[in-house]
C-alpha positions in Angstrom: 132.0 104.8 151.9 130.5 107.2 149.4 127.5 104.9 148.8 126.8 104.6 152.5 126.8 108.4 152.8 124.4 108.8 149.9 122.2 106.0 151.2 122.0 107.5 154.7 121.2 111.0 153.2 118.3 109.6 151.1 116.9 107.9 154.2 117.1 111.1 156.2 115.5 113.0 153.3 112.7 110.5 153.2 112.1 110.9 157.0 112.1 114.7 156.7 109.7 114.4 153.8 107.0 112.7 155.8 107.7 114.6 159.0 105.2 113.8 161.7 104.0 110.4 160.3 105.7 107.5 162.1 106.8 104.7 159.8 105.1 101.3 160.5 107.7 98.6 160.8 106.9 95.3 159.1 106.9 92.4 161.4 109.2 89.8 159.7 109.3 87.3 162.6 106.1 87.2 164.6 107.6 84.8 167.2 110.3 87.3 168.0 107.8 90.2 167.9 105.6 88.4 170.4 108.5 88.0 172.8 109.1 91.8 173.1 107.9 93.4 176.3 104.3 94.3 176.2 103.5 91.8 173.5 103.3 88.6 175.6 99.6 88.2 174.8 98.2 88.5 171.3 95.4 90.7 172.5 97.8 93.4 173.8 99.9 93.3 170.6 96.8 93.6 168.5 95.5 96.5 170.7 98.8 98.3 170.1 98.7 97.7 166.4 95.0 98.9 166.3 96.0 102.1 168.2 98.7 102.7 165.6 96.1 102.1 162.9 93.6 104.5 164.5 96.4 107.2 164.7 97.0 106.8 161.0 93.3 107.1 160.3 93.2 110.4 162.3 96.2 111.7 160.4 94.5 110.7 157.1 91.4 112.7 158.1 93.5 115.8 158.8 95.5 115.5 155.6 92.3 115.0 153.6 90.9 118.2 155.1 94.0 120.1 154.3 93.9 118.7 150.7 90.3 119.9 150.3 91.1 123.4 151.6 94.1 123.6 149.1 92.0 122.3 146.2 89.4 125.1 147.0 92.1 127.7 147.5 94.0 127.2 144.2 91.0 128.0 141.9 90.2 131.1 144.0 93.8 132.3 143.6 93.8 131.7 139.9 90.5 133.6 139.5 91.9 136.5 141.5 95.0 136.5 139.3 92.8 136.6 136.2 90.9 139.6 137.5 94.2 141.4 138.4 95.5 140.8 134.8 92.3 142.3 133.4 92.7 145.3 135.8 96.3 145.8 134.7 95.2 146.0 131.1 92.5 148.5 132.0 94.5 150.7 134.3 95.9 152.9 131.5 92.5 153.6 129.9 90.1 156.2 131.0 86.9 154.1 130.6 85.5 152.4 133.8 85.3 148.6 134.0 81.8 147.2 134.2 81.6 144.1 136.5 79.5 142.1 138.9 80.8 141.3 142.3 79.4 139.0 145.0 77.9 140.6 148.0 76.8 137.3 149.6 76.2 133.8 148.5 74.2 134.0 145.2 73.8 137.8 145.6 75.7 139.8 143.0 75.8 143.6 142.4 76.6 145.5 139.2 79.5 147.9 139.6 81.4 150.4 137.5 85.1 150.4 138.6 87.2 153.4 137.5 90.8 152.6 136.3 93.1 152.2 139.3 96.5 150.9 140.2 95.5 149.8 143.7 93.6 146.7 144.8 92.5 145.3 148.2 93.0 141.6 149.0 91.5 139.6 151.7 94.3 137.8 153.5 92.0 135.8 155.8 90.9 136.2 159.5 89.0 139.4 158.5 92.1 141.1 157.3 92.2 143.1 154.1 95.2 145.0 152.8 95.7 147.5 149.9 98.4 146.6 147.3 99.6 148.0 144.1 98.3 145.8 141.3 101.9 144.6 140.5 102.6 143.8 144.1 99.3 142.0 144.5 100.0 139.9 141.4 103.4 139.0 142.6 102.0 138.0 146.0 99.2 135.9 144.5 101.6 134.2 142.1 103.9 133.3 145.0 100.8 132.0 147.0 99.7 130.0 144.0 103.1 128.3 143.7 103.2 127.6 147.4 99.7 126.1 147.4 100.6 123.9 144.4 103.8 122.7 146.2 101.9 122.1 149.4 99.3 120.1 147.5 102.0 118.0 145.9 103.6 117.3 149.3 100.3 116.5 150.8 99.6 113.9 148.0 103.0 112.3 148.7 102.2 112.2 152.5 98.9 110.6 151.8 100.6 107.9 149.6 103.1 107.3 152.4 100.2 107.1 154.9 98.4 104.5 152.7 101.6 102.4 152.8 101.6 102.6 156.6 98.0 101.5 156.6 98.8 98.5 154.5 101.9 97.5 156.7 99.9 97.9 159.9 97.0 95.8 158.5 99.4 93.1 157.4 101.1 93.1 160.8 97.7 92.8 162.5 96.8 89.8 160.3 100.1 88.1 160.9 99.8 88.5 164.7 96.2 87.3 164.6 97.1 84.2 162.5 100.0 83.5 164.8 97.6 83.5 167.7 95.2 81.2 165.9 97.9 78.7 165.2 99.2 78.9 168.8 95.7 78.2 170.2 95.1 75.3 167.8 98.5 73.8 168.9 97.5 74.2 172.6 94.1 72.7 172.0 95.7 69.8 170.1 98.2 69.2 172.9 95.4 69.3 175.5 93.3 66.8 173.6 96.3 64.5 173.2 97.0 64.7 177.0 93.4 63.8 177.8 93.6 60.7 175.5 
């Protein structure tokens, strides 16, 4: 009884893990599959499988875009954390910090920043908030950890999606081959009847 509970819990965890991505079921017995409602003709069964395949492709594009955004976001967070660490070291001194900051793409400006314990962070959607350096650092470290976990989850989802591609492609090939064999048998029977 305990093994059944553990097994069902691991299955539920796997389903939650890849939430939103339907699992492709491998077609063991093509004859039984083709007898299901809506699969009477190979063309309709192949069309359904192709629709499923196209949905997986759409999901892959979305996941790859998210992955690209996260891969760009992580270095930016790390760079901002480095700047905050440097500012923490300089906040107890009296000398200003000389730096260059970006005004626009490829346009930088030289600045002299007095020691401070406040920073402003862009949060996105044209929103900027002022934080204490320690609070800003804690927020960015939390965001960095979340981004790293999200990237790891995204990689797992992409691996799961690739398995679904493979299963769907194999199913399509099996149905197609089944139809070719069925047609050749029908043609053979027709030619024997004519003889």
